[in-house]
N, C-alpha and C positions, 0 to 999 in steps of 0.2 A: 548796730549789727550784733553786738554781744547779747543785748536784750532779746533780739529776735531769735538768736540761736538758743538762748535759755528757754524761751517760750516753745520753740520747736521740740526741744528735748522733753519738755514737760507733757506734751500731748500724748496721752496714753495710746491713741490709735496710730501714732506714727511709729514705724518700725525701722530701726537701724539696719535690720537684716535686708532691707530693700537694696542696700549697696551690693548685696550678693544674690539678689533675686529670691530671697527666702521669706518675704512677708506672707506669701500664700501658705507657706508651711506653718508659720507661727499663728496665723489667723485664717483658718480655712474658710470661715463664713464671710470674710471680707473680700475674697477674690471675685472677679467678675465672671459669671457663668462658667464655673469650674466643671460642670456636669453633675449628674446624679451619682453620688457615692453609693456603690452597691456592696462592696466587700473589701475588707482589709485583712491581709495575711502578714503576720509578724513572725519573723524567724529570729528568735532571741537567743543570746548566749545566757548561760546560767549566771547567777550572782557571784559575789565575792566568796572565794573558797580558800582553804588552806593549800599550801604547795602539795603537789601530788607525789613528790619525792621525799622520802624520809629524811629528817634533818641530819642524821649521822652520815648519810651519803653525801650531802652537801658540805658538811664540815671539812671534808678533805681539801676543799678549795679555798677555805677562809681561815683567817687568823683567829677568829672568835666563833663560838657556836652560833648557829642561826636561831632566831627567836622561836619560842614555843607558841603554839596556837591552841585555841579552846576546843578544837574539834580534831578528829583523826585526819590523816593526809587525804586531800582531795574532797573533803566534805564542805558543804555550804556552811558559812558561819551565821549566827543569829543576826549580825550586822548586815551580812549579804542578803538575808531574807527580807530584812526591813527595807533595804534599798530596792529590791524587786517590788515590794509593795508600793513604794513611792512611784516607781515607773508605771505600775498598774493603775494607780490613781490618776496619773497624767494621761495615759491612753484613754481612760473613761471620760475625763473632762475634755480632752482634745476632740474626740470623735462625737461626744454629745454636742459640742459647739458646732461641729461640722454637719450635724443633722442626721448622723447615721444611727445614733443610739439615744435612749432616754438618759437624762442625767440623774435619775433616781430609780429605785426599785431593782429587782433582780432581772438579770438578762440570761437566765439559764438556757433558754431556747435559741438565743442569738449568738452565743459564743461557744466555740469548740476548742479544747486545749489538748495538745499531745506533747508529751515530754519523753526524752530518752530515759531508759529504765536504769537510772543511777540516782543515788541519793541527792547529789547536788542539783540535778536537773529537775527531778520530781519536786523537791522542796522549793526550788526556784519558781516552778509553775504554781505551786500553792501560794507562794508569796505574791506573785503577780495577781492572782485572783483575790487575795486578801485586800489588795488596793483597788482592783478593777471592779469587783462585784462583792463588796464586803457583806458578810453575814449570809451569803447565798450559797446554795449547794451546787457548785460547779464541779463537774467531774473532770479529773485530770487523767487522761488516757495514756498509760505507759506504752512506749513503742518497743516492739520486739527487737532483739539483737540480730536476728537472722530472718530471712524470708522476704516475701514481697511487701510486707508491712514495716520493714526495718527502715525507718526514715533517716536515722542518725548514725548508724553503724558504718564503719569504714572497712569492713571485711573485704579483702580482695583475693580470697581463696580461689575464686574462679578464674583468675588471670593465668594466661599461658606464659611459658618462658619467653616467647616473643614479645608479649605485652610488657613484661618486666624489663627485657633488654631495651625496648624502645623507650620506656620511661627513664631508665638510667641514661640513655643517650640524650634524651630531651633535657634532663637536668644538667648533664655535663656540657651540653651545647650552650647552656645559659651562663656557664662559668669559664668559657674558653677551653674546655677540656681538662682543666686542672683544678681539683677540689681545694688546693691550697689557696686559690685566689679568693675564695669566700672570706678567709681571714685577712688576707692582704688588702682587700678592698675596704675593710672596716678597721684597719690597724689602729687608727687614732682612738676610736671608741673602745676597742678591745684593751688598749693600754690603760684607759681610764677605768674600765671595769676591773682589770688586774690590780690597779692601785687601791681601789675600794675594797676588794676582797681581802687583800693581805695588808692593808694599811701601810703601804710602802711607797717610796719614790721609785720611778721607773728603773733607776740604776741599782736599786737595792732589793728589788722584788725577788731576784734569783736566790737571795739568802734564805728565803722561806723554804726552799726546796730541801735544804739541809735539815729543817725541822719536820720533815715528812709531809709537807703540803704540796699539792699538785699545782703546777704552773699552767695557767689557762692557755697561754700561747704555745706551750709545748705539746698540747694534745694532738693526736694524729688526725689527718684529714683523708676521707675516702667517700666515694659515692658508689654504692653497690646495690645489686638487686636483693630484695628480701622476700620472705615468704610469710604466709598467714595474713595477718591484719596489716597489710601494707604492700607497696610496690617497690619503694626505694628506701634504702638506709643511707642517711647523710650524717657522717661524722666530721666534726669540725669544731675548732674553738668557737666559731660563731654559734653553733648549736648550744654548747654549754652556756655561753654568754647570754643567749636568748632566754634560757631558763632562768638564769640569775636576774636578768632585767625584769622578767615577768614576776618573779618572786618579790623583788623590791616594790614593784607596782602594787602587788597584793598587800604587802605590809602597809603601804601608804594609804590605800583606799579602805583598808580595814580600820584605819584610825589609830594605828599604833603610835606611841610617842615617837617623835622624830629621833630620839636617841636609840630606838630599836629599828628604825627604817635604815637598812644598810649600815647598821651599827653607828648611826649618827654621822656618817661620812658622805652624805649626799644631800643636795637641796632639791626642792620640787622642780626647778628648772633643769637641773642635771638629770633628774629622773626622766623627764620628758625627752631629753636628748638620748639617753641610754635605751629608751624603748625602741629606738630605731634598730637596735640589734635584734629585737624580737620580731618586729614587722618585716625586716629584711630577710631574716631566715624563713619566716612564714611564707613570704612571697616566693622564694625558691622552692620550698617544700610543698606548698599547697596550691599556688596559683599557676604552676606549670600546667599547660592545658591538658596533656594526656593524663596527669594525675587528677586534676580537677574533674575531668570527664568520668574517670573511673569511680570517684568518690561521691560526686554530686549529681551525676546524670539522672538517677532515679528521683532524688529529691526535687530537682528542677522540673521533671516531668509531672510529678504529683502536685507541686505548687501550681503549675500551669493548669492541670485538670481542675483544681479547686477554683481557680479564677474562671475557667470556662463554665463550670457548673453553675456559677452565680449569674450567668447571662440569661438563663431561661428557667432557673430554679428546678431543673430536672437532674436527678442524681446521675453521676458519672462514676464508672468503676474505680478509677484511680484517684478520685477526688478525696480530700481530707475533710471530714465533717459532713454535716447535713446540708442539703441544698438551701435551706433557709438561713443558714449561719450568716451573720454579718461581720463577725471577727473570728479569725482562726489564729490561735497562738501555737507556735512550734518552738519548744524550749529545748535547745541542744547545746552545742559547744562552739567555741571559736573556730574549730576546724570545719564545721558545717557552713558557717558564714564565709570563711576563707575560700573553701573549695567552690561554693556556689558563685562567689565573686570571680574566682579564676575561670570558671566555666563560661560566664557571660561577659568577662572582661570589664567588671564593674570596679570603679574607684571612687574614693571619697576622701575628704580632708576635714578635720576638725581643728579649731583654734589651738595653737601651741602644742600640737601633737604630731607624731610622724604620720606619713601617708597610710591610708587604709587601716586604721586601728580597729581591732575587734575586742573592745573592752568588755569586762564582766557587766552583764545586764544590758549591753548594747544590742541593737537589732537592725537587720535589714527588713524594711517594710515595703509591701507592695499593695497599692490601692487600685481598685477597679472602679471605673466610672463609665456611665453611659451618657452619650450626648447626641442630640439631633433626632430627627424622625426620617427614616427608620433609625433605630438606635445604632450608634457606633461605639464600640467599647475601647476604652483607653486605660492603659496601665501607667501609673506613676510610681517611682521607687525613691526611697530615701533611707539614710542611715541615721539612727537616733541613739544617743548615749548620754548618760550623766557625765559631767566633767569630773576630773579627778577630785577637785575641791568639793563638788556636790556629793560625791561618794564618801569622801573622808568625813565631811561634816553632816551627813544625813540631811541634806538640804531638802526641804519640802518643795515639790514641783507643782506648778499651776500654770495658767495661761500667761501670767506675768513673769514667771520664773521657770521657763521650760528647760528640758534637757537640750544639749547641743544637737543640731539637726543639719544634715547635709543632703540636699537633693542630688540624685544620681542620674547621670546620662547613660542610657543603655545603648552601647554602640551597635549599629546595624538596625536600630529600631526607633530610638528617640528622635523627636523633632526639636527645633529651636523653641525657646520659651522658658519661663521660670520653672515650670513643672516638668519639662522634658517629656512631653506626652509620647507614649509608645503604644501603637495600635496593638490590640490583643492578637489579631491574626498574624501580624508581623512577629510578635514575640513568640508565638507558637512555632513559626518557621525557624526562628533563631534557636530556640531550645532544641528542636528536633535536629537541626544541623550540628549544634554544639555537643549535644549528648551522644549522638551517633549510635549505630547499632553495636559498637564494640564496647559499650559501657560495661563495667564490671560491677555487679551488685553483690 
C-alpha cells in the first residue's frame, strides 16, 4: 500500500488539488470539455509596497521604531515589482497551456492593461507585463481619478445625506448597534497585538502609557458619516490593529529579516492568525452591501460589459479594452477587490490564511467560455495569490509550482461543479440588481 501511494504521488499528472475540486484550475487543458476560452479579466491588487502611514505616526503605538523601507510611504518596492513579474509569467504560461494565448512572441494586440493612476499600481502593471509579455511594448493605460472612466477611485462626493445615514445604519446593524463590539469580538487577538507592539505581558502593558505610548485598547470607538472620499468613518482599536497587522505582513513578504518583522516578536504562524484582524475590519468596512454598491457598482458594470463584448467581438461603450482582447488586466487596490467581492457576495479561502484575503499581487479572475451550438456563454471566477512564503522567497512560478488558487462560487448565478459555472446572462442580471440605480460613482 505504501509503495502504491508513493507511486501515486510521483505521477506528475495526478493533482492533489482534486480533493478540493481544483485540478481543472491547475491544469486547464486536462479538463473534459471546459468550453472555448474567449476572454480573461484579471482584477489584481498592486504588489508589495511600503506602509502608507509615515513611521513617526506608527511609533506612538510601539516600544521601538518601525523599520525603514527603501521607498517612500505607499510606493511599490523593487521586490514587489519582481513578484508582480513572477505572477505575469505564470498567467502567460497558464493561459498558453489553456489554449488562449501563444506561449511565445508578443501579444500586444491581445492584451489590454489599465492601472490606477498611482505609482504603486502603475509600476505593478509594468511589472506584470515584464513577466507576461517580456520585451514587448504593452501600453499601460492610467485610469482617471474622476469621471466615467474612473475604474478604481472610491470618491463618494455624489452621495446624499440619506445615503450616508443609511450606510452608517448598515454598519451599525452589523455590530449590534455598538461600535465597541468590534474590539470586544476580537479581544484575544487585540491583546496579542498589544503585547507585540509594546513587548509586554498583558498585565504590564499599561506601564507603557507612562512612557508616552498609546494603548491600543484605549482608542475610542465610533461609526459616523463622513464626507468626500467615503461614506462611513469607523474608528476602533480593530481599525488600528488592522493597519499594524497589514504592516507586519508587508515586512514579512518584503523579505525583511525576521528580527525586523514585528521586531522579532512574531512567527509566521502568528502572523497568519493576526491577519484576521485585517480581514475582519475589511469585511465590516468594505463588504457591507450599501458601501460595496457605492464603490464597486461601476467597476462591476464595466467588467460585465467587457465580458459581453467578447461574445461577438463588437465594441460596447462601457467595455474595457478592444473587442479582440483576450486578456484584460485591471491593476488597482485591495479595496477594489474587497468591494467587488462585497457587491457580489464572493468568498474564498487559501491554505493557512484568514477568510477572503486580498494579498499584494493577488487577483480576482473572471474567465469567459462559450460552449455548445448555438453558443452559450459561461463565466468562471477564481482568486489567485502567491503564498506568503512564495512572496518572501521570490519563488518562481510555473505549472508545477503555481500560486495558490481558490475557485469561487457566485451566489445567485453559479451551478454545481468544480468550476462553478455561471451563465453570462444570469451574471448580467445579478450585477444589475446588486449595483442598483443608486450606485455612487
